[in-house]
N, C-alpha and C positions, 0 to 999 in steps of 0.2 A: 701506336700514335694515332690520336683522333684527328680527323679532318674538321676544319671549322664548320663545314656544311652539316656535320653530324651533331654539333653542339646544340644545346637547348637551354634556355633561361631568359629572364627578362632583359638582360643586357647583352645578349649574344646573338642578336638577330640582324647584324649589319648585312646589307645596307638599309634595312627597313627602319631601324631606330636612328634618330638624328638628335644631336645636341643642338639646342636652340636657346635663345634669350627671350625673356619676358620684359619688355620695356614699356608696358602699358600703364604701370603705376598701381596695378591691382593684381592680386594673386589669380593665376589661371589654374582652376581646379582640375584634378584628374578626370579624364574622360571628356574634356572639352574639345570640341572639333575646332581646328584652327586653320589659318592660312598664313602665308608669309607676308611680312610687312617691311621688307628691305633687310639690310645687314646691320646688326647691332655692333657693339664694341668688339666682340670676338666671333659670335655665331649669328646665323640668320635669326631675325626678330620675328616673333609670331604674335598674332592677335586672334581672338575668338571670331568665328564666322558670324557675320551680322546680317547677311542677306543671301538670297538664293543665287545672286549673280557672282558671288566670289568662288574662287577655286579652292576646293578642299585639299589641304596638303597633309593632314594627319590628325591624330588624336593624342592629347596629352597623357603620358604614361603615369605621371604623378602630379601632385600639386607643384606648380612652379611659382615661387615667390616673386614679389616685386622689389624686394630690398636689394639695393646694389651690392654685388658680390655674391648674392644668394639667388640670383634670378636666372640661373642656368638649370636646364632640365632636359628630359627626353620627350620627343613625340614619336609615335609609331606611325610610319607612313605606309607600310605594306607588310602584310603577314600577321603572324600570331602575336597578340598582346597578352602577356601572361602575368598573373598575380594582381588582378584588379577586381573591383567589386561589381559583379554582374548579378547580384541577388534579385534585382528588380525585374529580370527578364528570364523567361524559360529558354532552354537550349533550342537552337534553331531560329530564334527571333531575329528578324532583320531590322537593322537600326539606321536611321537617317538623321540629318541635322536640322534643328529648327534655326530661327534667325537670331538665336543667342548662343549658338555653339553647343547646345544641349543635344544629347542623343535621345531620339524619340522613335516610336514605332510607326508614326504616320508618315507615309511616303511623300515627303516634301521636296524631294530632289533626288540626286543619285544615291545609290546604296553606299553607306559609309562602313558598316561593320555587320558581322553575323555572330551571334552568341554560340559558342561551342561548349562552354562549361559554365553552369550557374553556381556561383559561390560568392560569399561576401568578402572573402580574402584572396582565394586562389582561382578566381574566375578567368576564363579564356575568351578573348574576342579575336576574330579574324578581320583585320583592317583591309578593306578592298583596294586601297591605293588612291593616289590623287585623282580627283574628278572635278571637272568644271561644270557648274550648274547653270551658267547663263550664256554660254557661247552659242547655244542653238546648233544642234547637229553634232554634238560630241559623241553620240552613239549610245549613251547610257540612259535609255528611256526606261522609266519605271512607272508602275501603275498601282492601283489599290490592291489591298490584300485579297479581295474577291471581286467578281464581276458578274454581270448578267450574261448567260449563255447566248451567243450569236448577236449580242448588242454591238452597235458601232461605238468605238471608243472616241472620246473627244479630248482635246488638249485642256489641261488644267493650268491656267496662268500663261505666261509668255516665255518661259525658259526654254521651250522646245524639247524638254526631257521628262515631262510629267503628264501622265494620262489619267483620266477619270472615267467612270462607267457612263455609257451613253444613256441619256434620259428617255427611255422608251422607244428608241429607234432600233429595230432589229432586222437582220438579214435572214430571210427564210432559206431553207435548204435549196429551194429552186433558184435562188438568186434575187427574188423579189424583196423589196424593202417595205417593211410594215412600220407605219408611224401614225401619229395623231393628225398630221397634216404637213403640207409642204408650202414653203414660201419661196417664190422664185422672182427673179428680176425680169421686168418687162423689156429692158433695153439690152439689145444684143450688140456688143462692140467687137467681138472676134468671130471666128468661124465655128459654127455648130454643125457637126457631122452626124446625120441620122442615117444609120445603116439599114440593111435589109432586116425585115421582121422587127423593126424598131419604130416607135412613135414618140414624138416630142410634143408635149402639151405645154402651151404658152398662154399666160394670162395677158390678153391683148398682145401687142407686139410693136416694138420700135427698133428699126434697123438704123444704126449709125452709118457713117460713110465707110467705116471699116468692118461693119457687121455683115456676116454671110451665113446663110443656111444652106447646107449642102445635102440635097435629097437624091443625088445621083446613084447612091447605093441601093435605092429602092425603099427608103424609109418614108414615114408619113408625118405630116405636120398638122397638129390640131390647135387652132387658136380659139381660146375661150374669152369672150368679151365680158 
């Protein structure tokens, strides 16, 4: 007797595959990245992802028609998606969603899927599971496919989950920061602590009522006019 956990097939991956409704009025094609849009007549209603601020709920397993009575289909929310067209991507390719629900290789938000088998008919994707792109702090931070060694990463956009390569600012093995230049604020509104063997260089200086420079740890203050 086979256990359900040991079964394999495009329709035997519960609870990762879900029946959903397409109430958009247009066909949602296979491999479209979708989010929920409430409850339809019988099943949860889905729409394609249209912005990085939406929560990714899954990927359409097949074309889901818009015709009433034929607008029911499956999405894969987590786990292996089997029997789909992955011919456009090499095995190991990581896929993300653009703002039209399309799978792309550019890291535009959380990881959506990874290609495990490249095939025009019997391809395999691993769907990573629901991910929020715009909540900030969801924990799924992604970056570019390559980066500059020892460069400081910077945020790309405002989602709180996408990094890009730092533009020419590097941290040396000693801990020193190498850059083309630094721009600093002349107004100090909080407490700046300069410890032992440290120096703080300030372009002019304006202390507000709440501004404080603490040199009690043995640090130095250098003011450049």
